[in-house]
DOTOR-848008 format. One line per 3 residues: their letters; for each residue x negated, y negated, z negated of N, C-alpha, C. Coordinates in steps of 0.001 Angstrom, whole numbers, plus 500000, padded with zeros to 6 digits. Layout:
BEGIN
a) X Y Z X Y Z X Y Z ~ ...
//
This chain:
BEGIN
xxx) 923836 349679 124377 924602 348394 123994 924789 348767 122484 ~ 924454 347998 121635 924988 348325 120751 926171 347188 119676 ~ 927213 347177 119649 928586 346709 119004 928493 346134 117999
xxx) 927856 344923 117536 927680 344122 115807 929754 343680 115555 ~ 930216 344053 114610 931281 342480 113940 930122 341792 113581 ~ 930637 340118 113653 930658 339295 112791 931202 337954 112450
xxx) 931359 338282 111082 932374 337495 110942 931974 335790 109799 ~ 931840 334656 110600 931936 333571 110047 933039 333073 109421 ~ 932187 332514 107820 932775 331510 107529 932938 329943 107265
xxx) 934411 329935 108147 933804 328432 108039 934715 327429 107396 ~ 933865 326275 106303 934243 326095 104770 934612 324723 105330 ~ 936520 324573 105376 936428 322937 106102 937237 321922 104579
xxx) 936939 320798 104609 937447 319899 103560 938790 320326 103495 ~ 939966 320443 102899 941284 320028 103397 941906 319149 104012 ~ 942612 319473 105147 943250 317890 106223 943283 316551 105595
xxx) 944111 317027 104645 944162 315320 103817 943049 314724 103302 ~ 941948 315663 102786 940916 314796 102944 940286 314432 104148 ~ 940049 314435 105167 939607 314800 106481 940115 313098 107059
xxx) 941989 313569 106991 942445 312185 107288 942472 310986 106645 ~ 941957 311015 104796 941901 310526 103842 940326 309045 104354 ~ 939723 309646 104755 937789 309151 105187 938278 309194 106768
xxx) 939392 309230 107668 939306 308683 109223 940162 307567 108858 ~ 941140 307830 108446 942436 306110 108369 942278 305599 107166 ~ 940838 305401 106538 941003 303792 105362 941159 302668 105811
xxx) 940900 301910 104617 941502 300994 104511 940290 300112 105440 ~ 938842 300653 106025 938277 299794 106813 939140 300166 108686 ~ 939451 301224 108683 940223 301649 109876 941755 301018 109828
xxx) 942128 300589 109045 943416 299547 108864 943068 298539 109003 ~ 941717 298009 108594 941488 296236 109364 941061 296051 110437 ~ 940217 297257 111148 939948 296903 112462 941388 297206 113422
xxx) 942507 298040 112631 943428 298170 113625 944212 297114 113668 ~ 944314 296097 112467 945154 295341 111906 944876 294280 112936 ~ 943144 294089 113149 942565 292787 113785 942641 293770 114793
xxx) 942594 294293 115660 942893 294460 116562 943955 293715 117242 ~ 945273 294536 116444 946353 294685 116690 946788 292715 116736 ~ 945866 292398 116242 946596 290254 116206 946031 289887 116949
xxx) 944690 290043 117939 944465 289752 118528 945093 289573 120005 ~ 945811 291059 120212 946800 291519 121529 947757 290220 121064 ~ 948491 290279 119942 949964 290019 119577 949691 288211 120180
xxx) 948554 288041 120126 948788 286803 120095 949232 286423 121881 ~ 948964 287236 123186 949781 286010 124005 951034 286664 124236 ~ 951503 287632 122925 952969 287739 122892 953629 286889 121755
xxx) 953333 285955 120922 953683 285507 120060 954330 284100 120883 ~ 955186 283399 120452 955485 282079 120940 954444 280770 120845 ~ 954725 280029 121338 953288 279323 121211 953785 277759 122055
xxx) 953022 277031 121054 953603 275421 120955 952509 275210 120678 ~ 951543 274738 119694 950502 274543 119269 949364 275596 119103 ~ 950314 276585 118960 949495 277646 118521 948879 278233 117242
xxx) 950091 277531 116313 949573 277404 115171 950019 278817 114494 ~ 951410 279546 115046 951940 280976 114802 950872 282065 114969 ~ 950419 282168 116239 949098 283076 116239 948152 283048 116096
xxx) 948080 282027 115139 946360 281717 114934 946425 281736 112842 ~ 947828 281935 112758 947669 281959 111117 948652 283227 110753 ~ 947754 284038 110267 947509 285309 109682 947000 285979 108436
xxx) 947315 286792 108784 946880 287639 107352 946516 288909 107749 ~ 945357 289405 107831 945652 291232 108196 944562 291983 106364 ~ 945571 293115 106862 945247 294200 105494 945560 295261 106092
xxx) 944799 295990 105206 944761 297712 105952 945917 297508 106769 ~ 946034 298279 108124 947501 298453 108930 948856 297292 108728 ~ 948738 295935 108506 949472 295424 108224 949226 293755 108935
xxx) 949471 293197 109152 949213 291726 109825 950777 290962 109182 ~ 949927 290060 108225 951583 288939 108344 951179 287778 108396 ~ 952460 286709 109204 951834 285730 109778 952454 284808 108794
xxx) 951943 283677 108562 951587 282779 107098 952831 281319 107352 ~ 953645 281160 108426 953928 279783 108700 955099 279819 108239 ~ 956115 279231 107602 957448 279024 107121 958623 279567 108253
xxx) 957776 279503 108917 959015 279541 110531 959039 280751 111240 ~ 957638 281478 110337 957293 282975 111152 958708 283875 111519 ~ 959190 283663 110824 960769 285048 110107 961912 284815 111682
xxx) 961660 283345 111372 962751 282802 112604 962441 282768 114099 ~ 960944 282457 114001 960073 282794 115393 960556 284871 115402 ~ 960288 284917 114884 959985 286936 114772 961708 287415 115474
xxx) 962478 286674 114794 963864 286584 114643 964339 286982 115852 ~ 963940 285507 116458 964697 285603 117774 966016 284018 117678 ~ 965717 283646 116244 967241 282705 115969 966981 281541 114923
xxx) 967492 280814 114965 967154 279047 114662 967532 279396 113214 ~ 967147 278138 112257 967624 277946 111089 969192 278321 111502 ~ 970045 277917 112348 971001 277149 112369 971988 278805 112975
xxx) 971279 279673 113399 971636 281330 113595 971634 281198 115356 ~ 970502 279810 115706 971994 279867 117405 969560 280814 118316 ~ 970480 281169 118974 969187 282138 119649 968382 280728 120149
xxx) 966721 281580 119899 966092 280563 119875 965455 281158 122087 ~ 965010 279648 122783 964549 279946 123923 962922 279733 124066 ~ 962324 280422 124450 960610 280493 123903 960421 279813 126158
xxx) 959522 278514 124836 958874 278217 126165 957462 279222 127165 ~ 957877 279455 128245 956857 280772 129037 955842 280006 129831 ~ 956030 278425 129123 955102 277710 130074 953120 278146 129794
xxx) 953195 278316 127893 951467 278287 127379 951580 280059 127170 ~ 952729 280667 126772 952282 281920 126655 953513 282428 127524 ~ 953289 282981 128380 954507 283758 129649 954796 285014 129400
xxx) 954197 285634 127941 954343 286914 127448 955103 286682 125987 ~ 955679 285152 125900 956259 284819 124712 957559 285356 124188 ~ 957975 285587 122969 959707 286633 122608 959107 287062 121381
xxx) 960643 287386 120456 960946 287251 119073 960303 288907 119757 ~ 959878 289804 118213 959397 291057 117758 958827 291297 118632 ~ 957837 290605 118855 956374 290632 120047 955197 291345 119619
xxx) 955529 292517 118924 955056 293573 117971 955821 294460 119384 ~ 956587 294697 119627 957382 296084 120402 956893 295882 121635 ~ 956561 294566 122066 956235 294487 123701 954909 294789 123652
xxx) 954479 294289 122907 952695 294583 122807 952453 296087 122640 ~ 953162 296783 121438 952899 298370 122221 953236 298557 123025 ~ 954662 298622 123456 954769 299505 124885 953430 298834 125918
xxx) 952892 297368 125840 951906 297723 127044 950529 298004 126710 ~ 950115 297606 125374 948962 297820 124804 948465 299058 124185 ~ 949206 299910 123967 949021 301219 122998 947649 302204 122930
xxx) 947619 302613 125026 946876 302981 125027 945133 302071 124834 ~ 944973 300990 124876 944125 300296 124856 943771 300281 122900 ~ 944515 300494 122073 944527 299775 120862 943873 301563 120551
xxx) 944441 302791 120952 944039 304320 120674 942653 303988 121452 ~ 942331 303477 122276 941100 303844 122498 939493 302912 121935 ~ 940104 301794 121573 940224 300711 120549 939195 301668 119289
xxx) 939863 302603 119066 940452 303034 117729 939707 304287 117513 ~ 940059 304835 118497 939059 305929 119422 937502 305318 119141 ~ 936703 304952 119864 935863 303873 119672 934969 303370 118543
xxx) 935932 302644 118284 935202 302674 115836 935003 303278 115692 ~ 935643 304765 115403 935360 305525 114903 934470 306676 114984 ~ 934288 306618 116885 933072 307070 117026 931902 306273 116275
xx) 931382 305398 116254 930705 304116 115845 930218 304704 114268 ~ 931153 304685 113434 930757 304977 112099 930254 306168 111588
//
C-alpha cells in the first residue's frame, strides 16, 4: 500500500455573505407573513379588523388600526386593563407574539427551512 498525502482547498464565501444570501428581504417577508397568519389566532377579535389590518416588511409586522397599541399593551386609553373575549379567539391576549412564539416557533422554523430549500 502506498500512502499519499492530499490537500484539499475549499474556497468558501465569508460567513456574512452566506448569511446575507439566506436571510435576505425575501426570507424576511416570508417570515413576517408566516408569523402574521399565526398571530391571527392570538390577536383579540371582535370584528376581525385588527388581525387582518397589517403590513408586512422584511422581518416586521405592523398593525394599522389606531387602537392596535392598546390591544397589544392590554390597557385602554384610560389606563384600565382590557378584558379579552375568548368567544371568537380563545387564545386572544395582549402581547400575542409572545404566546404565538412560545407555541409555534418550531412550526415556523420548519416552514422557513422548507422555504429556503425551495429557493
